[in-house]
KEBANU-675009 format. One record per residue: residue number from 1; residue in three letters; x, y, z of N, C-alpha, C, CB in turn. Coordinates in steps of 0.1 Angstrom, whole numbers, plus 2048, in hexadecimal, padded with zeros to 3 digits. Each point is the difference from the previous one (the first is absolute). Glycine has a CB too. Layout:
<sites>
   seq   type   n_east   n_north   n_up   ca_east   ca_north   ca_up   c_east   c_north   c_up   cb_east   cb_north   cb_up
   NUM    ala        X         Y      Z         X          Y       Z        X         Y      Z         X          Y       Z
...
</sites>
This chain:
<sites>
   seq   type   n_east   n_north   n_up   ca_east   ca_north   ca_up   c_east   c_north   c_up   cb_east   cb_north   cb_up
     1    met      8A0       7FB    7A8       7F4        806     805      7FC       80B    7F6       806        7FB     818
     2    asn      7ED       806    7E5       7FC        80A     7F7      7FB       80C    809       7FA        7F0     7EE
     3    ser      808       81C    80C       7FD        80C     807      800       80B    7F5       809        7F9     817
     4    thr      7EF       811    7EC       800        80C     7F7      808       80B    808       7EA        7F9     7F3
     5    gly      81D       80E    806       808        80B     807      80C       7FB    807       7EB        80C     802
     6    ala      81E       7FD    802       80C        7FC     806      7FD       7FB    80F       80D        810     7F2
     7    arg      7FA       7E6    812       7FE        7FA     80D      80E       7FB    805       7E7        7FB     7FC
     8    arg      81C       808    810       80D        7FB     805      7FE       7F1    801       805        815     80D
     9    ala      806       7E3    7F1       800        7F2     802      7FC       7FC    80E       812        7FE     7EE
    10    gly      7E4       7F9    813       7FC        7FC     80E      7F6       808    806       816        7F7     802
    11    thr      7E5       814    7F8       7F5        808     806      7F6       804    7F5       810        808     812
    12    leu      7E4       7FB    7F3       7F6        807     7F7      7F9       80A    808       7FE        7EB     7F2
    13    arg      7FC       81E    807       7FA        80C     806      7F1       7FE    801       812        80F     7F6
    14    ile      7E9       7F5    815       7F1        801     802      7FB       80C    7F9       801        7F4     816
    15    val      7F5       80B    7E2       7FC        80B     7F7      7F5       809    805       806        7F1     7EE
    16    gly      7F3       80C    81D       7F6        809     805      7FD       7FD    80F       7F6        801     7E9
    17    gly      802       809    81C       7FC        7FF     80E      80A       805    80A       7F2        7ED     7F9
    18    lys      80C       80F    814       808        805     80B      80F       7FB    7FF       7EB        800     80E
    19    phe      817       7F5    7EC       80E        7FB     7FE      806       804    7F3       7FB        7ED     80F
    20    arg      7FF       81C    7EA       804        804     7F2      80F       803    800       7E9        809     7FB
    21    ser      81E       7F2    7FB       80E        802     7FD      809       7F8    80A       7FA        817     7F7
    22    arg      800       7E3    813       809        7F7     808      803       7F4    7F8       7F5        808     816
    23    arg      816       7F1    7EE       805        7F5     7F9      7FE       7F3    807       811        80E     7F6
    24    leu      7EB       7E7    802       7FF        7F3     806      80C       7F8    7FC       7E7        801     7FE
    25    arg      81D       7F6    80A       80B        7F6     7FD      7FA       7F6    7F7       80C        804     816
    26    val      7FC       7F8    7E0       7FC        7F5     7F7      80A       7F5    800       7F4        811     7F1
    27    ala      808       7E3    814       80A        7F5     800      804       7FC    7F2       7F5        7F8     816
    28    ala      817       804    7E8       805        7FB     7F3      7FD       7F2    7FF       813        811     800
    29    arg      7E1       7EC    7FB       7FB        7F2     7FF      7FC       7FD    7F2       7F8        801     818
    30    pro      80B       7F3    7E3       7FC        7FD     7F2      7F1       801    7FE       814        7F0     7FF
    31    gly      7E7       816    7F7       7F2        801     7FD      7F9       80B    807       801        7E8     7FC
    32    leu      805       81F    80D       7FA        80B     807      800       80C    7F7       807        7F7     817
    33    arg      7ED       80E    7E5       7FF        80B     7F8      7F5       80A    806       806        7F2     7EB
    34    pro      7FF       818    81C       7F7        809     806      7F7       807    7F6       811        803     812
    35    thr      7E3       800    7F2       7F7        807     7F7      806       80E    7FD       7EC        7F4     809
    36    pro      816       810    7EA       806        80C     7FC      7F8       80C    805       809        7F5     7EC
    37    asp      7FE       817    816       7FA        80C     805      7F3       804    7F8       817        807     808
    38    arg      7EA       7F9    7EB       7F5        804     7F8      7F4       7F7    802       810        80A     7EF
    39    val      7F2       7E9    812       7F5        7F7     802      7FA       802    80E       80B        7EF     7F0
    40    arg      7FD       813    81A       7FA        803     80D      7F8       80D    800       813        7F4     80B
    41    glu      7F2       816    7EE       7F8        80C     7FF      7F3       7FE    7FA       815        80D     7FE
    42    thr      7EA       7EB    7F7       7F4        7FD     7F9      7F7       7F8    809       80B        800     7EA
    43    leu      7FA       7F6    81D       7F8        7F8     809      7F9       808    80B       810        7ED     7FB
    44    phe      7F8       81C    80B       7FA        807     80B      7F7       80C    7FB       814        7FA     80E
    45    asn      7ED       809    7E6       7F6        809     7FA      7F3       7F8    7FE       812        80E     7F4
    46    trp      7EF       7E6    808       7F4        7F7     7FE      7FA       7FE    80E       80A        7F5     7EC
    47    leu      7FE       808    81E       7FA        7FD     80D      7FB       80D    808       80F        7EC     801
    48    gly      7F6       81F    7FB       7FD        80C     807      80D       803    809       7E6        7FC     800
    49    gln      81E       810    801       80C        803     807      7FF       7FD    80F       805        811     7EF
    50    asp      7EF       7F0    817       7FE        7FF     80E      7FA       7F2    803       7FD        819     803
    51    leu      80B       7DF    804       7FB        7F2     804      7FD       800    80F       80E        7F6     7ED
    52    ser      7EF       815    819       7FD        801     80E      7F6       7F6    804       806        818     800
    53    gly      7FE       7E0    80B       7F6        7F6     806      800       7F3    7F9       7F3        813     807
    54    leu      814       7EB    7ED       7FF        7F4     7F9      80A       7F6    805       7F8        80C     7EC
    55    ala      805       7E7    812       809        7F5     803      805       7FA    7F3       7F4        7FB     816
    56    cys      81A       804    7E9       806        7FC     7F3      808       7F4    803       800        817     7F7
    57    leu      800       7E0    7FF       808        7F4     800      809       7FF    7F4       7EE        7F4     80D
    58    asp      81F       80B    7F5       80A        7FE     7F5      805       7F2    801       807        819     800
    59    leu      7F4       7DE    7F8       802        7F2     801      80E       7FB    7FC       7E8        7FD     7FD
    60    tyr      81E       80A    7FA       80E        7FD     7FC      808       80C    801       7F8        7EE     7EF
    61    ala      80B       816    81E       804        80D     803      80E       804    7F9       7F4        7FE     816
    62    gly      815       7F9    7E9       80D        803     7FA      807       80C    806       7F7        7F6     7EB
    63    ser      809       815    80E       806        80D     805      7F6       807    80A       80E        802     7EA
    64    gly      7E6       7FA    815       7F6        807     808      7FB       80D    7FA       80A        7F6     814
    65    ala      7FA       80D    7E0       7FC        80D     7FA      7F2       803    800       813        7FD     7F1
    66    leu      7E4       7F9    80C       7F2        803     7FF      7FA       801    80E       7FF        7F3     7EB
    67    gly      805       805    81E       7FB        801     80E      804       80D    807       800        7E7     801
    68    phe      80D       81C    7FD       805        80D     807      7FA       80C    7F9       815        7F5     806
    69    glu      7E8       80B    7ED       7F9        80B     7FA      7F2       801    806       80D        7FC     7EA
    70    ala      7EC       7F8    818       7F3        801     806      800       806    80E       7FA        7EC     7F3
    71    ala      810       810    815       802        805     80E      803       80F    7FF       808        7EA     808
    72    ser      800       81A    7EE       803        80E     7FE      7F4       809    7FD       816        7F9     7F8
    73    arg      7E0       800    802       7F3        808     7FC      7F5       7FD    80A       807        7FE     7E8
    74    gly      7FC       7FE    824       7F7        800     80B      7F9       7F3    803       7FC        817     7FA
    75    ala      808       7DE    800       7F9        7F3     803      802       7FE    80F       805        7F6     7E9
    76    ala      7F0       805    81E       801        7FD     80E      808       7F4    804       7E9        80B     801
    77    arg      817       7EB    7F5       807        7F4     803      805       7FB    7F2       7F2        7FA     815
    78    val      81A       801    7EB       807        7FB     7F4      807       7F3    805       803        817     7F4
    79    val      7F9       7DE    805       807        7F3     803      808       7FC    7F4       7ED        7F9     80F
    80    leu      820       806    7F4       80A        7FC     7F5      803       7F1    802       80A        818     7FF
    81    val      7F3       7E0    7F7       803        7F1     801      80C       7FD    7F7       7E8        7FB     806
    82    glu      822       7FF    7FF       80C        7FD     7F9      807       7F4    806       803        818     7F9
    83    arg      802       7DF    7FE       807        7F4     805      80F       800    800       7EC        7F4     7F9
    84    asp      81A       815    7FF       80E        801     7FE      806       807    80C       7FE        800     7E7
    85    arg      80C       7F9    820       806        806     80C      808       80D    7FE       801        7E9     809
    86    val      806       818    7EC       807        80C     7FD      7F6       80B    7FD       814        7F3     7F6
    87    ala      7E2       80B    802       7F6        80A     7FE      7F9       804    80D       7FD        7F7     7E8
    88    leu      800       800    820       7FA        802     80D      808       80A    809       7F5        7EA     7FF
    89    ala      818       814    801       809        808     807      800       80E    7FB       80F        7ED     805
    90    ala      7F1       815    7EE       7FF        80D     7FA      7F3       807    803       80F        7F8     7ED
    91    leu      7E6       800    813       7F3        806     803      800       805    80F       7F5        7F1     7EF
    92    ala      811       807    81A       800        804     80E      808       80D    802       7FE        7E8     806
    93    lys      80D       819    7F2       809        80C     801      7F8       80C    7FB       815        7F3     7FE
    94    ser      7E4       80C    7F7       7F9        80B     7FA      7F5       804    809       804        7F8     7E9
    95    arg      7F4       7FE    81D       7F6        804     80A      805       808    80B       7F4        7EB     7FA
    96    ala      818       811    80C       806        806     80B      804       80F    7FC       808        7E9     80A
    97    glu      7FF       818    7EB       805        80D     7FB      7F4       80A    7FE       814        7F4     7F6
    98    leu      7E1       807    805       7F4        808     7FD      7F8       803    80D       7FF        7F7     7E9
    99    gly      802       800    821       7F8        801     80C      7F1       7FD    7FC       80F        811     809
   100    ala      7F0       7E5    7EE       7F3        7FC     7FB      7F9       7F5    809       808        806     7E8
   101    ala      7F3       7FF    823       7FA        7F7     80A      7F4       7F8    7FB       808        80F     812
   102    glu      7F1       7F7    7E3       7F4        7FA     7FB      803       7F4    7F7       7F5        816     801
   103    val      818       7E7    7FC       804        7F6     7F8      804       7F3    808       808        811     7EF
   104    glu      7F2       7E4    80E       804        7F3     806      806       7F8    7F5       7ED        801     811
   105    ile      81F       7F9    7F3       807        7F7     7F6      7FE       7F2    805       811        812     7FB
   106    ile      7EB       7E5    7FC       7FD        7F2     803      809       7F7    7F7       7E8        805     807
   107    ala      820       7F3    7FF       808        7F6     7F9      7F8       7F4    7FD       815        808     80C
   108    ala      7E7       7F7    7E7       7F7        7F5     7FC      7FF       800    7F1       7F3        801     815
   109    asp      809       7F3    7E6       7FC        7FE     7F2      7F2       806    7FF       80F        7EB     7FD
   110    ala      7EE       81A    7F7       7F3        806     7FD      7F5       7F7    803       80B        80F     7EF
   111    asp      7F6       7E4    80C       7F5        7F6     802      7FE       7FD    80E       806        7F7     7EA
   112    ala      805       807    81E       800        7FD     80E      7F9       80B    807       815        7F2     7FF
   113    tyr      7EE       81B    7FE       7FA        80B     807      7F1       800    7FD       816        80D     7FE
   114    leu      7E6       7F2    7F6       7F2        800     7FC      7F8       7F6    807       806        809     7EA
   115    lys      800       7EB    818       7F9        7F5     807      7FC       803    80E       80C        7F0     7F1
   116    arg      7FD       818    816       7FD        803     80E      7FB       80E    803       812        7F0     805
   117    ala      7EE       819    7F1       7FC        80E     802      7F1       800    804       811        808     7EF
   118    thr      7EC       801    81B       7F3        802     805      7FA       80E    7FD       805        7EE     811
   119    glu      804       81B    7ED       7FB        80E     7FE      7FD       803    7F2       80E        807     813
   120    arg      7EB       804    7EA       7FC        804     7F3      808       80D    7FC       7E9        7F6     804
   121    phe      819       80A    7EF       808        80B     7FA      7F9       808    7F6       814        7F3     804
   122    asp      7EE       81A    7FB       7FA        809     7F7      808       800    7F2       7F7        80E     813
   123    val      816       7F1    7EE       808        800     7F4      80A       7F4    802       7FE        81A     7FD
   124    val      804       7DF    7F8       80A        7F5     800      809       802    7F4       7F0        7F0     80B
   125    phe      81D       80F    7F7       80A        802     7F6      805       7F2    7FC       806        817     808
   126    leu      7FA       7E5    7EC       805        7F3     7FB      80B       803    7F5       7EA        7F4     805
   127    asp      822       80A    7FF       80B        801     7F6      80A       7F5    802       7FE        819     801
   128    pro      7FD       7DB    7FC       808        7F4     802      80B       7FF    7F5       7ED        7F4     80A
   129    pro      81D       803    7F8       80A        7FD     7F5      7F9       7FC    7F4       811        7FA     811
   130    phe      7F4       80B    7E4       7FA        7FD     7F3      803       7F1    7FC       802        818     7F8
   131    arg      7F6       7E3    7FF       801        7F3     7FA      7FD       7F5    80A       812        809     7F1
   132    gln      7E8       7FA    81A       7FC        7F6     809      7F1       7FD    800       812        806     80F
   133    asn      7E6       802    7E9       7F2        7FF     7FE      7F8       7FE    80D       805        7F6     7EA
   134    val      7FF       812    820       7F9        7FE     80D      7F4       809    802       816        7FA     809
   135    val      7E8       810    7EF       7F6        80A     802      7F2       7FA    7FE       80F        812     7F8
   136    pro      7EE       7E7    7FE       7F2        7FA     7FE      7FC       7F8    80D       803        800     7E7
   137    pro      805       7F6    81D       7FB        7F9     80C      7FF       808    80D       80A        7EC     7F5
   138    leu      7FF       81E    80C       800        809     80C      7F3       808    800       819        802     800
   139    leu      7E2       803    7F5       7F4        808     800      7F5       7F8    806       807        80C     7EB
   140    gly      7F8       7E7    812       7F5        7F8     807      802       7FF    80F       7FF        7F3     7EB
   141    arg      80D       80D    81A       802        7FF     80E      7FF       80E    807       80F        7EC     7FC
   142    leu      7F1       81F    7FD       800        80D     806      7F2       804    805       812        806     7F1
   143    glu      7E3       7F4    809       7F3        805     803      7FD       800    80F       7F9        7F6     7EA
   144    arg      80C       801    81D       7FD        7FF     80F      806       80B    808       7FD        7E8     7FD
   145    val      80E       81F    7FD       806        80B     808      7FD       80E    7FB       812        7F0     805
   146    leu      7E5       810    7F1       7FC        80D     7FA      7F5       807    808       808        7F8     7EA
   147    gly      7FA       815    819       7F6        808     806      7F6       804    7F5       80F        808     812
   148    arg      7E6       7FE    7F2       7F6        805     7F7      807       80B    7F7       7ED        7FB     810
   149    gln      810       804    7E3       806        809     7F5      80F       7FF    7FF       7EC        80F     804
   150    ala      81A       7E7    801       80F        7FE     7FF      805       800    7F2       7FF        7F4     816
   151    arg      80D       812    7E8       806        800     7F3      80D       7F8    801       7F5        816     7FB
   152    val      80E       7E3    7FA       80C        7F8     7FF      809       805    7F4       7F3        7EC     80A
   153    tyr      819       818    7F9       80A        804     7F6      808       7F4    7FC       800        818     80A
   154    ile      802       7E7    7E9       808        7F4     7FB      80B       805    7F6       7EC        7F1     803
   155    glu      820       80A    7FF       80B        802     7F6      803       7F3    7FA       809        814     80C
   156    ser      7F7       7EB    7E7       803        7F3     7FA      806       802    7F2       7ED        7F5     80D
   157    glu      816       801    7EC       805        801     7F2      7F5       804    7F6       812        7EF     806
   158    ser      7E2       80C    7FD       7F5        803     7F7      7F3       802    809       80B        7F3     7EC
   159    pro      7EB       814    80F       7F4        802     808      7FA       7F3    804       7FC        816     7F4
   160    ile      7FE       7EB    818       7F9        7F5     806      7F1       801    7FE       813        7FD     811
   161    thr      7E6       7F9    7EB       7F1        800     801      7FC       7F4    808       7FE        80C     7E9
   162    ala      7F8       7F6    81F       7FB        7F5     808      7F2       802    803       817        7FD     80B
   163    ala      7E1       7F8    7F5       7F2        800     803      7FE       806    80E       7FC        7EC     7F1
   164    gly      7FA       81D    80F       7FC        807     80D      808       80C    803       7FA        7EA     808
   165    trp      80F       81A    7F0       808        80C     802      7FD       80A    7F5       812        7F2     80B
   166    arg      7ED       81B    7F9       7FD        80B     7F7      80D       808    7FF       7E7        800     806
   167    glu      81D       803    7EE       80C        808     7FE      7FC       80F    801       80B        7EE     7F2
   168    leu      7FC       819    817       7FD        80E     802      80A       809    7F7       7F7        7FB     818
   169    lys      815       801    7E8       80A        807     7F8      80B       7F7    7FB       7FC        814     80E
   170    arg      80B       7F0    7E7       80B        7F8     7FB      809       809    7F8       7F2        7EB     7FF
   171    asp      81B       811    802       80A        808     7F9      80C       7F6    7FE       7F9        817     809
   172    arg      811       7EE    7F0       80C        7F8     7FD      80C       80A    801       7F4        7EF     7F1
   173    ala      817       80B    815       80D        808     800      80B       7F6    7FC       7F8        810     813
   174    gly      80D       7F1    7E1       80A        7F7     7FB      7FB       7F2    800       812        80F     808
   175    gln      7F5       7E8    7FF       7FC        7F2     801      7F5       7FD    80A       817        7FB     7F9
   176    val      7E5       80F    80E       7F7        7FD     80B      7F2       805    7FD       813        802     810
   177    ser      7E3       7F5    7F2       7F2        804     800      7FB       802    80E       7FC        7F3     7EA
   178    tyr      7FD       818    818       7FB        802     80E      7F1       804    7FF       817        807     808
   179    gln      7E1       7F4    802       7F2        802     7FF      7FA       801    80E       7FF        7F5     7EA
   180    leu      7F6       811    817       7F8        800     80D      7F3       7F9    7FE       80B        816     806
   181    leu      7F2       7E0    802       7F4        7F8     800      7F8       802    80C       80C        7EF     7F2
   182    gln      7E7       80D    80D       7F7        800     80C      7F8       7F3    7FF       7FF        81A     801
   183    trp      7FF       7E0    80A       7F8        7F3     800      7F1       804    7FE       811        7F5     810
   184    ser      7E9       804    7E7       7F2        803     7FD      7F8       7F3    7FE       806        816     7F6
   185    gly      800       7DF    80F       7FB        7F2     7FD      7F4       7FC    809       816        7FB     7F8
   186    asp      7E7       80C    813       7F5        7FC     808      7F3       808    7FB       810        7FA     814
   187    asp      7E5       802    7F2       7F4        806     7FC      7FB       80B    80A       7FA        7EB     7F4
   188    gln      80F       819    815       7FC        809     80B      809       80D    7FF       7F9        7EC     80E
   189    gly      80D       816    7E7       808        80C     7FF      80C       801    809       7EB        80B     7F9
   190    gly      81B       7EA    80A       80C        7FF     809      7FD       7FF    80E       80A        80E     7F0
   191    leu      7E9       7F0    814       7FD        7FF     80E      800       7F1    804       7F2        815     7FF
   192    ser      811       7E9    80D       800        7F2     805      7F2       7FC    802       816        802     80B
   193    gly      7E8       7F1    7F7       7F2        7FB     802      7FA       803    80D       806        7EE     7F1
   194    asn      802       818    818       7FC        803     80E      7FA       80E    802       811        7F0     808
   195    val      7ED       817    7ED       7FB        80E     801      7F2       800    804       811        807     7EF
</sites>
């Protein structure tokens, strides 16, 4: 697992908000690489420190670092989607220890969840396992769950470009490229056709 700064094995620290300095349990799973502290700090500077009232979706939750950071910063609703049973158990323990009632944990594959999802999200976190090339096709399926002016955070090996998406921010930390995108592919500025 990559991380910046010292971290006890099996835990990571929430860097801001009401849960600041509290620890999350991290399951020992192959390929699970929680977003490093410095990257999370940068991301939430990009998003704004106060996410009050926003709905957030963490599609490959893993450790839950991104989703719990969002809850810590006031998000009204955070959905963590994860399919690994060991990681799900660690997420449930972290939620209970934090008392994070705004966090819902869903045991599902990202694609399966997106096919049945009916709600809209203001922020989506995409940090899938590397080398699977799942981000470009996922971006096409995300459009139906995005709220107006929604932003999508992506971690990958290299920057992602996709038609209809506008890059707001980009940076790199070691082997990880991370960026913030916004859907701009419709002709109505992100509004549905029912406005």
